[in-house]
Residue, then its C-alpha position, 0 to 999 in steps of 0.5 A: m735770701d736777702r736781708d728782708e726774707i732772713l728777717k721774716k723768717a727768724q720773727a715768724g715763730k716770734i708772737g709780734m714782738d721783737e727781742r727788746e720786747q721780750q725781754v720787756l715783756g719777762l721783766s715785767f713778769g719778775i717785777g710783778g712775781i716779788l710784788t705778789v712775794l712782797l705781798c705775801v709776806a706782809l700780809t704773813v707777817a699780819r697772819l703771824i702776829s694775831g695768831q693765826d696760822a700763814y700757810d696758804y701765803t707760804a705756799i704762794v710764794f715756794l710755788y712761785l719759787a719752784g715756778t721760777e727755778l723750775h724754768l731756769y732749769w729749763k732753759t741753762r740746765r743747771r742741775g742747782g736749779a732743779l734742786l732748788a725747784a725741787g724744795c721749793g716745790l715740797v715745801c709748798a707742798g708740806n704747807l698745803a699739807m698743813l692748811l688742808l689738815g688743819 
């Protein structure tokens, strides 16, 4: 097999992006997630200052964290990631229950 065939086979399963573009895409999602969490924290603080609850924003943050940790566990198989994902998922479920049950 020559160099071009190997390169074509390596890129066949990658939706048209090379390794650098995939890393940039992953970093972009990370930055977007961080900004989303910061916005939720700011909105939570504003709600708490005004005397309201903030279960919805807390659920959003913990679902994001659970998803991030679950993906990390899936890729690395480190048990700590699975435990953290489960914990964040439980906190998210608790906040949703408190939100829905009033």
